N, C-alpha and C positions, 0 to 999 in steps of 0.2 A: 575078601573084598566087599566093601560097603558102597554100593552104586546108587546114583540117582539117575532116573530116566525121565526126561521131560517128554511131553507128548505121549505118555504111556498109554493113553486110551485109544490112540490111532492104530491103524491097520499095521504099520511097521513097528510102532512103540510096543504093541502087545507081544509081537514076536520077539523083540529084544528082551522084554521082561521075562518071557517064558524061558528063553535060552540062559539068561543069567541065573534065574532061580534054579534051573536044572543043573547048572554048573556049580551050585553051592554058594553063590553070592547072596549077600543081604541086600535086598533091593528096596529102594523107596521110589514109588511110582507117583510122579506129579501129573495131576490131571486138572483140567479146567473146572472151576467151581460150577456145580450143577450137573456135571457128567456123572452118570452112574455106570460103573464098570467093575467087574469081578476079575481080579488079577491074583490068582492063587499063588500063595507064598511070598507076596510083596506087601509092603506097607503102602497103603494108598493115601496120598496127601492132596487135598484140594488146594490149588493155588494157580495164579496167573503168572506166566513168564514175563508179562508186562509190568508186574508189580514188584518193585525192588525188595520190599519187606518179605513177600512170599518166596522170592528166589533165595534171599539170605536164610530164611527158616529152613527151606528145603535142603540147603547145602550143609546144614549142621551135621558133623560127624561123618561125612562121606569122603572117600578117597578116590572116587571115579565118577565122572559125569558123562552121560550120553545124551546129547542135546538133539532130540528128534522132533521137538515141537515146531509146527509151522502151520501157517494159514494156507490151505490148499483149496483153491477155487478157480473157476474159469472166468468169473467176473468179480467186480468189486473195485472200490476206489484204492488208488495207490497208497494212500495214507494208512489204510487198513492193513495192507500187506507189509508196508514199511515198519509199522509199529511192532508186528509179531515176528516177521522174518529177518529184519535187519536189526532194529534197535534192541529187541529182546535177545537176539543172538549175541550182540556185543555185551549186553548186561550179564548174561549167563556166563560167558567165557571169562570175562574179567573178574566177576564175583567169585567164580570157582578158583581162579588163580589166586586172588587175594586170600582165599579161605585155605589155601595150601593143598588143594586137590592135585594129585600127582598125574592123573590120566584124564584127559577130556577128548571126547569123540563128538565131531559135529557132522550131522547127516546133511549132505548137500544134494546135488543133482547132476545128471549129465547135461542138462540144459545150459550149464555155465559154458560149455565148450563151443567154439565156433566150428562150423562145418562149411568151409569156404568152397569146396568142390565135391562133386559126387565121387564116391569111392575112396575118400580119404581115410587114413588110419589115424585114430585119435589116441594120444597118450596123455599122461598127466602134465606133460610139458607143452602140449598144444595150447594155442592162445585161447583167451576168453572170447566169448561171444561179444561182437561190437555193435549188434543191432537189437539188444534186448528190449528196448522200448517198443519196437515194432511187434514184439511177440506177446505183449501183455504184462500186467503187473506181477503175476505170480513169477514168471521167469525172470523178469527184471530184478525182483526182490531176492530170489534165490542166488542170482549172480552177485548181488551186493553183499548178501550174507557170506557167500564163499570168500569174497575178497576180505570181509571183516575177519573171518577166521584165519586166513592165511596171513593177513597183516598181524594178527595177535600172535601167531606162531613165530613170525620174524622177531617179535618183541619179547620172546621168551616164555609165552603161554604154552604149556605142554599139550597142544591140541593136534588131533589127527582128523583130517577131513576125508570122508567117505563119499563117493559119487556113484550111487547105484543107478541101474537102468530102469526100464519099465517094470514096476513092482507087480508081482502076482503071488498068490498063495491061498491056502485053504480059507474058506469062509467068505470069499468075494470073487465075483465073476471077473476073470481076467480080461484085459484089453484085447480086442481082436486085431486092431491096427491103431496107429496114431490117430487116424480119422476114419470113421465107418458109419454107415447108415443102413438100416434094414428096410427093404421095400418088397412086399409081396413075395416072400420066400427067397429073396436074393440079399446078399450082403455086399453093399457098394463100398469099395475100399479106395481111399485116396492114397494109392501107392502103386508102384511098379511091382510085378511079381518077384523081381530080384532084390527089392529093397530089404535091407538088413534091420531087423528089429533087435534092439539090445535088451534081452529079457533077464530079469533078476528075481529070483525067488526070495521072499522076505526071510526065510530061514538062512539063506546065503549071506544076506546083509548082517543078520544077528551073529552068524559065525565070524564074519569079518570084524564085527564090533569087539567080540570077545578077544580075538587075536590082536586087535589094535591095542587094547588096554593091557595086554600081557607083553607087548613088544616095545621095549624102551626105545629102540632105534626108529620106530614109527613116528615118534613125535616130531612135529613140524612138517610132516609130508601129507600129500593128498594121494588118494588111491581110488582108481576106477574099479567098480565091482559089477561086472557083467557075467552072468552065467554062460550065455550063448548068444552069438550074433547069428540069428536064424533068419533065413530068407522068407519074405512075406508069404509067398505061395505055399511053401512047405509048412510054415506055421499054420496057415489057414487050414490045411488038410489035417494037421495034428489036432488042432483046436476042435474042428468039426467032429473028428473021430472021438475025442475025449468027451465032448458034450453029448454025443449021440444024436446029433441034429442033421438035418437033410438039406440045408440051404446051399446055394451055389455062390461062390465069390465072383463079383464083377469088379474088374480093375478099372477105375475111371481114368480118363485121359489127363494125366497130370499137368501137361503143358497147358492144355486148354483151361483147366480149372485155375491154374496159376494166373493166366492172363485175365480170366474173368474176375478173379479176386482183385487184381490191379485196377480193373475198371471200376469195380465197386468202391475200392479205396479212394480213387480220385473223385467219384461222385459224392461220397460222404464228406470228403475234405471241402468240397465246394459249399456244402450246406452246413459245415462245421459240426459234423457228427462223427462219433467213433464208429469205424466200420466193423461189421461182425466178424470179418476175416480179412487178413492182409496178404499181400503178395509174399512177404517175407515168411509169414506163418506157413503158407502152403509150401514154399520152397524148402523151408527147414523140415517140414513133416514128410517131405518125399526125397530129400537129398540124402543119399545113403552114406553111411560111415561105418568103419570097423573099429570097435572099442577094444584096445589092447589092455590086458590086465596083468602084464608081466611083473610090474612093480609089486602088486598085491601078492602074487605067487612068490616072489623072491624075498620081499622083506617080511610079509606076514605069514607066509606059508599057506596062504588062502587058495583053495580051488573049489570050483562048483562041486557040490555033493550030490546034485540031482539033475537029470537031463530035463529039458523043457517038456518033452513028450511025457516022461514020468510025472513031472510036476503038474501038468495039465490034467492027467488022469486023477491024480490025488485031489486037486482042486474041485473038479467036477463031482468026484465021489463025495467030498465033504458037503458040497451044496445040495446034492440029492439027499444025503443023510440029514441035513438041517431041515430040508422041506418035509420029511416023512411025518414028524409029529403033527404039523399043521394040517397035512392032508388027511390024516386018520382021525383027527379030533372031532 
């Protein structure tokens, strides 16, 4: 296998490269110009996914493409997100198809799904989010990119779409909640104790990628990739134990915060400013859903290889190990 990984310098991209190299694949890692990154065993190529010539050059001689490049930010103009997350996705998929690439994997997001009611079960057949504009440019662009990929699949492009949950893994402090704030030894969590967090280890996504490119029947399909739907209160306890920290979690009153966000939204609309938070954002961040991964298990043979508790212990061990040289220097 000769694979191209876009976004290879990113948190998830690096994990995908490591897994492919370990599996014996020849890997070309496409990174943005100016990025310095060491990817053992991979050919590192500088190039921008927004540059048609750079994409064509990166595709030479490959038979597999994993498109993990994306602009990930909480702020920014729509055009910046559309250029990277939407138009570049279309460019990569169709250029790969024209080059005769046999297997293409697009990394999407759970944010594409609508969560219409609390406690709903989400499968790959669940409807798309209908209020993406209320959630910000990133979520809106990921939804548009997912649509681009699924449309390309219907037109004969051999693409598989993977939709992972909240990503965590070695080398980066994991999220505690969808929204949280630290105040005087307390962790303020915008969530109910029974809210389900859809946690996904980066190595689980890398495993799903490998299985997707080896499974011909996967082409044209989307797969939800979530290791564990873990209750927020239980997750907070696991997180605190793994981190070796002594803070206390405080669960904010979700309904009051949501209506406060609506008041702010109306006020900002009156003065023609973008609100810092919207009612829909708060509702989506606190409306619980269970993400079903039966299709990934059945078609790809994918199953979580590590529990969230074990994964958190490994992550914080890696962070403590990374901090040791600086502390002793």
